[in-house]
C-alpha positions as a printed NumPy array, in Angstrom:
array([[  0.   ,   0.   ,   0.   ],
       [  1.478,   3.356,  -1.087],
       [  1.625,   6.198,   1.415],
       [ -0.746,   9.109,   0.749],
       [  0.69 ,  12.479,  -0.293],
       [ -0.995,  14.022,   2.749],
       [ -0.596,  12.478,   6.185],
       [ -2.996,  13.04 ,   9.064],
       [ -1.304,  14.585,  12.077],
       [ -3.061,  13.75 ,  15.332],
       [ -1.341,  15.527,  18.202],
       [ -4.273,  17.82 ,  19.111],
       [ -6.581,  14.91 ,  19.923],
       [ -6.985,  14.574,  23.653],
       [ -6.387,  18.25 ,  24.454],
       [ -7.609,  20.677,  21.792],
       [ -9.847,  18.038,  20.237],
       [-12.188,  15.52 ,  21.81 ],
       [-12.277,  11.83 ,  20.991],
       [-15.417,  12.378,  18.892],
       [-13.646,  15.059,  16.867],
       [-10.658,  12.784,  16.351],
       [-12.981,  10.033,  15.12 ],
       [-14.613,  12.459,  12.69 ],
       [-11.24 ,  13.532,  11.324],
       [-10.073,   9.95 ,  10.806],
       [-13.347,   8.957,   9.14 ],
       [-13.182,  11.892,   6.741],
       [ -9.464,  11.546,   5.99 ],
       [ -9.796,   7.88 ,   5.085],
       [-12.773,   8.669,   2.839],
       [-10.552,  11.185,   1.03 ],
       [ -7.783,   8.638,   0.484],
       [ -5.553,   9.801,   3.345],
       [ -4.165,   6.49 ,   4.589],
       [ -1.16 ,   7.716,   6.607],
       [ -1.826,   8.57 ,  10.269],
       [  1.058,   9.919,  12.349],
       [  1.125,  10.038,  16.145],
       [  3.518,   9.659,  19.086],
       [  3.434,   8.255,  22.586],
       [  3.972,  11.728,  24.113],
       [  0.827,  13.233,  22.5  ],
       [ -1.516,  15.12 ,  23.157],
       [  0.211,  18.48 ,  22.801],
       [  1.18 ,  20.59 ,  24.749],
       [  2.944,  17.629,  26.372],
       [  2.256,  16.843,  29.995],
       [  1.963,  13.904,  32.345],
       [ -1.824,  14.312,  32.168],
       [ -2.077,  14.15 ,  28.358],
       [  0.645,  11.539,  27.741],
       [ -0.673,   8.707,  25.574],
       [ -4.172,  10.124,  25.091],
       [ -3.861,  10.592,  21.325],
       [ -2.764,   6.992,  20.826],
       [ -5.646,   5.877,  23.019],
       [ -8.141,   7.76 ,  20.845],
       [ -6.717,   6.184,  17.693],
       [ -6.852,   2.755,  19.318],
       [-10.514,   3.205,  20.184],
       [-11.187,   4.268,  16.585],
       [ -9.481,   1.103,  15.306],
       [-11.597,  -0.99 ,  17.677],
       [-14.767,   0.791,  16.588],
       [-14.229,   1.053,  12.836],
       [-12.339,  -2.223,  12.172],
       [-10.25 ,  -0.52 ,   9.468],
       [ -6.726,  -1.038,  10.794],
       [ -5.586,  -2.709,   7.56 ],
       [ -6.491,   0.426,   5.566],
       [ -4.153,   2.664,   7.56 ],
       [ -0.38 ,   3.12 ,   7.447],
       [  0.213,   3.893,  11.112],
       [  3.259,   5.74 ,  12.419],
       [  4.151,   6.494,  16.002],
       [  7.27 ,   7.579,  17.879],
       [  9.261,   6.756,  20.976],
       [ 10.029,   9.869,  23.032],
       [ 13.615,  11.074,  23.235],
       [ 15.245,  12.024,  26.553],
       [ 14.144,  14.974,  28.625],
       [ 10.53 ,  14.504,  29.729],
       [ 10.562,  13.442,  33.373],
       [  7.13 ,  11.805,  33.249],
       [  8.135,   9.436,  30.42 ],
       [ 10.45 ,   6.721,  31.759],
       [ 12.157,   9.305,  33.984],
       [ 13.398,  11.241,  30.955],
       [ 15.81 ,   8.493,  29.951],
       [ 17.402,   7.919,  26.561],
       [ 16.243,   5.753,  23.691],
       [ 17.837,   2.342,  24.149],
       [ 16.943,  -1.342,  24.041],
       [ 14.971,  -1.455,  27.262],
       [ 13.078,   1.765,  26.651],
       [ 12.16 ,   0.782,  23.098],
       [ 10.612,  -2.418,  24.451],
       [  8.68 ,  -0.523,  27.126],
       [  7.559,   2.272,  24.799],
       [  6.548,  -0.069,  22.01 ],
       [  4.426,  -2.261,  24.267],
       [  2.735,   0.81 ,  25.679],
       [  1.964,   2.17 ,  22.213],
       [  0.655,  -1.165,  20.94 ],
       [ -1.666,  -1.429,  23.929],
       [ -3.033,   2.1  ,  23.612],
       [ -3.378,   1.808,  19.834],
       [ -5.122,  -1.569,  20.14 ],
       [ -3.023,  -3.049,  17.346],
       [ -0.491,  -5.831,  16.947],
       [  1.953,  -3.858,  14.816],
       [  3.236,  -0.387,  13.953],
       [  3.875,   0.293,  10.268],
       [  6.493,   2.981,  10.934],
       [  8.243,   3.275,  14.302],
       [ 10.197,   6.504,  14.68 ],
       [ 12.703,   7.991,  17.122],
       [ 11.102,  11.318,  18.089],
       [ 14.42 ,  13.125,  18.565],
       [ 18.08 ,  12.082,  19.008],
       [ 19.553,  11.234,  22.384],
       [ 22.414,  13.637,  21.715],
       [ 20.14 ,  16.56 ,  20.802],
       [ 19.992,  18.467,  17.51 ],
       [ 19.333,  21.904,  16.042],
       [ 15.554,  21.416,  15.937],
       [ 12.923,  22.97 ,  18.247],
       [ 14.428,  26.45 ,  18.244],
       [ 18.049,  25.485,  18.811],
       [ 19.259,  26.43 ,  15.321],
       [ 21.214,  29.553,  16.19 ],
       [ 23.122,  28.166,  19.168],
       [ 23.452,  24.494,  18.293],
       [ 27.021,  23.294,  18.751],
       [ 27.456,  19.522,  18.313],
       [ 29.421,  18.034,  21.177],
       [ 29.116,  14.347,  21.929],
       [ 31.097,  11.122,  22.196],
       [ 30.968,   9.692,  18.684],
       [ 31.779,   6.135,  19.731],
       [ 29.154,   6.182,  22.443],
       [ 26.546,   7.428,  19.975],
       [ 27.473,   4.772,  17.42 ],
       [ 27.254,   2.059,  20.052],
       [ 23.783,   3.302,  20.959],
       [ 22.76 ,   3.393,  17.281],
       [ 23.774,  -0.244,  16.935],
       [ 21.897,  -1.199,  20.104],
       [ 18.783,   0.507,  18.769],
       [ 19.12 ,  -1.076,  15.315],
       [ 19.503,  -4.571,  16.787],
       [ 16.441,  -3.937,  18.962],
       [ 14.431,  -2.7  ,  15.983],
       [ 15.452,  -5.824,  14.082],
       [ 14.203,  -7.996,  16.948],
       [ 10.872,  -6.171,  16.985],
       [ 10.521,  -6.463,  13.202],
       [ 11.201, -10.186,  13.432],
       [  8.578, -10.393,  16.185],
       [  6.086,  -8.715,  13.846],
       [  5.569,  -5.667,  16.078],
       [  7.256,  -3.155,  13.745],
       [  7.319,  -3.124,   9.958],
       [  9.581,  -0.147,   9.226],
       [ 11.931,   2.193,  11.078],
       [ 12.229,   5.977,  10.759],
       [ 13.874,   9.011,  12.285],
       [ 12.545,  12.391,  13.357],
       [ 14.219,  15.728,  14.068],
       [ 17.579,  14.334,  12.998],
       [ 20.64 ,  15.919,  11.431],
       [ 22.474,  15.086,   8.221],
       [ 25.291,  13.435,  10.194],
       [ 22.778,  11.397,  12.149],
       [ 20.848,   9.984,   9.218],
       [ 24.069,   9.237,   7.334],
       [ 25.443,   7.322,  10.312],
       [ 22.194,   5.357,  10.774],
       [ 22.278,   4.362,   7.086],
       [ 25.965,   3.475,   7.21 ],
       [ 25.693,   1.264,  10.285],
       [ 22.613,  -0.514,   8.965],
       [ 24.425,  -1.399,   5.75 ],
       [ 27.603,  -2.485,   7.506],
       [ 25.817,  -4.754,   9.977],
       [ 22.872,  -5.963,   7.884],
       [ 20.372,  -4.224,  10.139],
       [ 17.05 ,  -2.444,   9.38 ],
       [ 17.436,   0.555,   7.127],
       [ 15.902,   3.937,   7.862],
       [ 13.016,   4.471,   5.425],
       [ 11.964,   8.018,   6.335],
       [ 12.935,  11.182,   8.14 ],
       [ 10.298,  13.387,   9.82 ],
       [ 11.619,  16.939,  10.101],
       [ 10.043,  20.384,  10.125],
       [  9.619,  21.858,   6.645],
       [  7.577,  24.769,   5.33 ],
       [  7.827,  28.032,   3.42 ],
       [  9.298,  29.522,   6.594],
       [ 11.499,  26.595,   7.635],
       [ 13.698,  25.244,   4.861],
       [ 16.659,  23.828,   6.73 ],
       [ 16.092,  20.547,   4.893],
       [ 17.525,  22.198,   1.801],
       [ 19.88 ,  21.629,   0.121],
       [ 22.061,  18.931,   1.683],
       [ 19.43 ,  16.919,   3.551],
       [ 17.233,  16.772,   0.443],
       [ 20.103,  15.214,  -1.477],
       [ 20.333,  12.45 ,   1.115],
       [ 16.56 ,  11.898,   1.069],
       [ 16.423,  11.515,  -2.709],
       [ 19.55 ,   9.477,  -3.279],
       [ 19.24 ,   7.247,  -0.239],
       [ 15.507,   6.616,  -0.807],
       [ 14.683,   8.047,   2.6  ],
       [ 11.859,  10.497,   2.036],
       [ 10.878,  13.455,   4.159],
       [  7.694,  13.327,   6.206],
       [  7.272,  17.075,   6.496],
       [  5.837,  18.244,   9.787],
       [  4.327,  21.678,  10.389],
       [  3.895,  22.722,   6.726],
       [  1.875,  25.7  ,   8.022],
       [  4.547,  26.506,  10.611],
       [  2.277,  25.908,  13.607],
       [ -0.436,  27.903,  11.875],
       [  1.665,  31.049,  11.431],
       [  1.309,  30.917,   7.648],
       [ -2.463,  31.257,   7.964],
       [ -1.848,  34.804,   9.182],
       [ -3.972,  34.33 ,  12.298],
       [ -1.113,  35.286,  14.632],
       [ -0.012,  38.44 ,  12.804],
       [  0.639,  41.546,  14.893],
       [  0.525,  39.607,  18.147],
       [ -2.985,  38.217,  17.661],
       [ -3.887,  35.209,  19.793],
       [ -7.264,  33.763,  18.725],
       [ -9.178,  31.996,  21.457],
       [ -8.423,  28.273,  21.569],
       [ -5.678,  28.483,  18.928],
       [ -2.529,  26.411,  19.27 ],
       [ -0.152,  29.206,  20.236],
       [ -2.752,  30.772,  22.514],
       [ -2.864,  27.693,  24.728],
       [  0.785,  26.624,  24.292],
       [  2.685,  26.429,  27.56 ],
       [  6.162,  26.489,  25.996],
       [  8.005,  29.514,  24.536],
       [  7.439,  29.959,  20.797],
       [ 10.704,  30.689,  18.988],
       [  9.044,  31.078,  15.579],
       [  7.348,  34.377,  16.469],
       [  9.613,  37.223,  15.337],
       [  9.15 ,  40.523,  13.47 ],
       [ 10.878,  38.934,  10.479],
       [  8.458,  36.001,  10.564],
       [  5.504,  38.402,  10.565],
       [  6.98 ,  40.232,   7.592],
       [  7.501,  36.996,   5.658],
       [  4.   ,  35.737,   6.489],
       [  2.534,  39.009,   5.249],
       [  4.412,  38.672,   1.968],
       [  3.209,  35.104,   1.429],
       [ -0.354,  36.135,   2.269],
       [ -0.189,  38.978,  -0.238],
       [  1.182,  36.598,  -2.885],
       [ -1.626,  34.112,  -2.325],
       [ -4.283,  36.838,  -2.425],
       [ -2.932,  38.285,  -5.653],
       [ -3.117,  34.873,  -7.33 ],
       [ -6.514,  34.083,  -5.781],
       [ -5.12 ,  31.221,  -3.732],
       [ -5.857,  30.116,  -0.187],
       [ -2.582,  30.85 ,   1.609],
       [ -2.701,  27.586,   3.588],
       [ -3.319,  25.542,   0.461],
       [ -0.499,  27.378,  -1.282],
       [  1.874,  26.607,   1.595],
       [  0.953,  22.908,   1.678],
       [  1.073,  22.596,  -2.115],
       [  4.594,  24.042,  -2.037],
       [  5.717,  21.291,   0.34 ],
       [  3.823,  18.603,  -1.594],
       [  5.629,  19.56 ,  -4.8  ],
       [  9.112,  18.721,  -3.563],
       [ 10.579,  15.462,  -4.925],
       [ 12.148,  14.57 ,  -1.574],
       [  8.83 ,  14.805,   0.324],
       [  7.052,  11.463,   0.761],
       [  4.099,  12.869,   2.705],
       [  3.092,  16.242,   4.138],
       [  1.68 ,  16.012,   7.654],
       [ -1.293,  18.256,   8.278],
       [ -3.022,  18.899,  11.574],
       [ -6.41 ,  20.497,  12.115],
       [ -8.567,  21.412,  15.077],
       [-11.777,  21.624,  13.06 ],
       [-13.255,  20.031,   9.959],
       [-13.112,  23.191,   7.866],
       [ -9.336,  23.322,   8.313],
       [ -9.008,  19.612,   7.59 ],
       [-11.049,  19.757,   4.382],
       [ -9.199,  22.83 ,   3.113],
       [ -5.811,  21.299,   3.86 ],
       [ -6.654,  18.007,   2.148],
       [ -7.957,  19.89 ,  -0.89 ],
       [ -4.414,  21.215,  -1.393],
       [ -3.552,  17.836,  -2.944],
       [ -5.089,  18.962,  -6.225],
       [ -3.353,  22.359,  -6.29 ],
       [ -0.356,  22.796,  -8.59 ],
       [  1.454,  26.079,  -8.188],
       [  2.246,  28.028, -11.332],
       [  5.791,  28.882, -12.392],
       [  5.016,  32.512, -11.584],
       [  3.942,  31.695,  -8.023],
       [  7.004,  29.502,  -7.468],
       [  9.263,  32.265,  -8.776],
       [  7.725,  34.748,  -6.361],
       [  8.1  ,  32.27 ,  -3.499],
       [ 11.799,  32.045,  -4.37 ],
       [ 12.061,  35.832,  -4.285],
       [ 10.421,  36.064,  -0.863],
       [ 12.685,  33.34 ,   0.443],
       [ 15.772,  35.326,  -0.592],
       [ 14.43 ,  38.287,   1.361],
       [ 13.589,  36.167,   4.432],
       [ 15.792,  33.053,   4.204],
       [ 15.669,  32.074,   7.887],
       [ 13.024,  34.022,   9.808],
       [ 13.568,  32.006,  13.004]])
């Protein structure tokens, strides 16, 4: 079964969205041919001990109710180190993979995960607002030993039928190259995907990472194609709509800057001039990239979901793409 060009992000279910709303989104997405559902053990978001695992639980109840597990390509993630309420904030290793996987399988009410991903590296990375100050400093041998431990564990779980494929998330170019290298050298499971942030405003995946994705057959699962909703324009000039993601977020938001506002305004003006929905334009841009396997959308209401899915049929003109390139040169890294 081929993965759909749009993937259904689920992290709002269990906090911003009720179980009934999650069910409605899954029903509609599957009707529209969206067969890729992405979640994580740490969801719902914002993350907390109270919301941990609730999104997976909602999906599991939907599987039990709808009996359509075989129609879905299901992805989830093991949490990286740092959250005290998840296995005491410990690293991803053999023991924690076993614990996390069993927990996810139970909550999801399934016997297998199609794509099991590492949510973020043990050693850290430049993602989640760390771009400007990230300075790699780690014991290379220790990291490689851990990679091999994880790969052997993933192989065991694949052989046990609990995992079908293995992917990364929020990784670096060095990291994915090392995972691929060690898998080949030791005849261990190969990384099939990389889930990193990618949007009109966040293009760190270009150009080097995209070369790896294409030539190593390890496609990008692009998260936050609307940049946490910023590209919709709803947060311009400090606006905080009631119930919106950044209004209820408990963590600092590094993406909000004067430069970001300026770039968002330019993209909004471009979309308006070409009679395009700015959100559809932003998603269509991501969809068009040859290194993107699936674009992960998230919605808190059905209007958003329908509009975002409709972007599948939108092909941006050469003129629009040229203007996007111009805006990018003016605002190459807003945050």
